[in-house]
N, C-alpha and C positions, 0 to 999 in steps of 0.2 A: 547891708553890712552883712559879712563872713565872720561870726563870732567863732568856728570854728577856724580857720583860719589864723583870727586874731590870736585866740587861746592857744595854737601851736606856733607861733611868733613869741608870745612872752615865756610858755613854758621853754623855749628852748632856751632865749635869755636865761634862765632863773637855771637851767640842767647844765647851759657851758659854762658859768658862775662857778656853780658849787659843784660841776664834775661829776654828776651821778648819773650819764646817762645810760650805764649799765646794772645799777641798781634796779630791784625788783621792786614789783608793787603787784598785789594782790587783792581782787574784783571777786566777790562772794553775791549772790544775791537774798534776797530775804526769803525767798522759797526755800533756801536751804536754811537762812538763820530762822526763818518762822513771822510769820507777821506781829507776834508777841513781841520779839525782841526786838525789833523796828520799832514800835508804838506801845508797847506795854499794854495794858486794859486802862484803856480811857474811859470815859463816864459814860460813852456812848459807841454804839456799835454797828454805824452805819459810814467809815470812814473805809473809802476805798481799798486802801490798803486791808482791811479786817474781812470785807467783802472778797478778796484774791482778783479781782479786777483791776490791779496796778502790783508791782514790786517793790522792794528800795535795792538797789544795786549800793552794796559798801566798798570802796576800796579803800585799804589799808597801805601806807608807805610810813615805812620803822612805825613809830605810833600814834600816826595822823588819820585822822579817817574822816572820807569824804563819802558823801552819800548824793545818788540820784534816783526820780522815779522812774520806772519803764511799765513797759508792758510787754516787753519780752525777757525774758528772766536767761540767765547763765550765766557762765562762771570764766572766769581770766586769769590768767598768772601768768607771766613776763615780766619783762626788762620795760623801764621806762623808753627805751627805744624803741620796743614792740608798742607799748602805748599809742607813742608818736606815729607809729606807721600802719594803724586801724585805718580802714576806707571811710568810715560810717557812713555805713549805706544803707545803715539801718538802726530802728530805735534801740536795738542791744549795742552795736557799735557805740552810738554815740551817748547812750548809758553807761559804759565803760570808761569811755573818755572822760565824761563831766565828771565821773564819783572822783577819777582817777585825778583829774586838774584841782579838784575841789581840795585832796586829803595834798596834795603839794602845796597848793594855796596856805592849804592851813600849817604843814608844815612849816614855810618861809614864813608866817608871821602875817601874811596879807589880809588874810580872812576869819572869821570865827563862825560857831553857829552852822555848823555844816552835818549833824550827827540830829535826825529828827525828833523831836520832843516826842517825852512819852507819858504815859499815866494820867493825871491833870494837866498836862502841859495842855495840847490841843484847848484845851476848856477856857482854861486860863490866855491863849493867844487871841479865840475868836472873842474872848469877853472885853480885851483890850484894842481890837481892832475898831470900833465904831471911834471912838474916843482918835485914834489914830486918823481916821480921814478926815474927823471932823475939825481938825486942830489942821490938815493940812487946805480942805478944799470948802469945809461950809458943809454947807448938803445937795452934794452932788446926785444925777443921776448915774448908777450906777451899773458896769456892765460887764459880766462876772466870767471868766471864762476858766472853766475844771468845774468838778464838783466838791466842795468845802463843807461839809453839812453844819459843823459847828459855827464856823464861819458868818455862812447864808443864813443860819437861823438868828444869827444876831444882829448884821447887817437887815435882814427885812422888816426889823424890829423899827428903823428908827430910818431907813432910806428905798428911794424905788430903785426895783433891779430888775437888770433881763442876766437871764443865765445861758449861758453856751456850754453844752457837754459832747463829749464822743460817746460815750455809754449806753448805746442802746438801750438799756434797762430801765435808765433815767429818761432818757428825751421823751417828753408828750405825755410825761407825770409831775402831776403837783408838789409841789417840795414849799413849803413854809410859805404857802399861798401863789405861788408862781407854777407857771409851768416850764418844764427845762424845756428848752430848744435845742436844736441840731446845728451840726456845725453848716449846715446853708443857710441858717440865717445870720451867721455871723457878721456878715458886712454890713445889715441891716441893725444889729444889736449897734455893732460900733457907731453908725452913722449919730444913735437914738441914746447913747448915754453921753454925761461930760468926763468922765474918768472909766477907765478900764483895770480892774483888778485880775490879774489873769495869774495863775499858776505857773511855776519856775520850771516844769517838765517840758514847756514851750521850746524849753533851747536841748529839748532831749526829741523832739516829735517834731521838729524843725521847723515850727509856725509862727517862731516869735516872732519874727518881720513886719508880721501882718499888722504887732501890736504898737509898733513905734512910730517916732516920728507923726502922728497924728491928735492924737492927745494924750495928758499924762497918764502916764499908767505905774501901776505898783502891782511887782511881782512878788507873788507868796512863796516861802517854801526854803527848801533847804538845796533842791538842787541846782538855781542859778545863782549861789554864795561866791564862784569866783567869775563866770561871765559878769552878773552886777559890780563886780567889784574895779574889774578893768575897764569896764564901758561907763559908769558912772550914774547907773540903773538904781531906780530906788527900789529897792528890797525893801520887805515888813516878814521878819523870822524871829519873832523876840523870844523863845522860849527853845529853839535850841539849843543844844551844848556843842 
């Protein structure tokens, strides 16, 4: 499944309908905004945003905001025509495109919850996640892709988990009673689990197809808002605005 191609086609239809091809869109990174502006002052300090491991890229179209996580910060300002012409060759360009896509989808009423929750929001989101999973799937073994500490702490109290992360500072370390595993363990962990809980930033780092069409999957976070909507993917992001 080519999510970028499908997203471009969907955007092209919106653009043609509303004749906005030459309107401007601005994308700025969370290194410019500061992590506090992206996530506020949550109860815990081990979120990747606060540790500087990832940044939040934000696009603004008219008054609507769309965001996406990336490990490649930067800035972009241009027309929607230029947004569509990006080659999407790296994580920065994909983050620019996805955040812009989310902003446009937000403006035209297709999606909500495209701006990261702040302050106590991440804790509330995490506290509600075990109930969300239980209601849908009972008591599954969960393969968790990404490192979201508040979610992992809550889930680990109830479910059997294996966690895959790309951050070398986490790999091999024990967190919440589990050893964080590296990407080379992905296939084994996916085979082990009953369901997959994956970060929505997989649509920025171009790994999303690895997690589809094999087991039930829930994507969490703001990044995947627009992609999840057009492809009917299950998304968990209750506290975003």
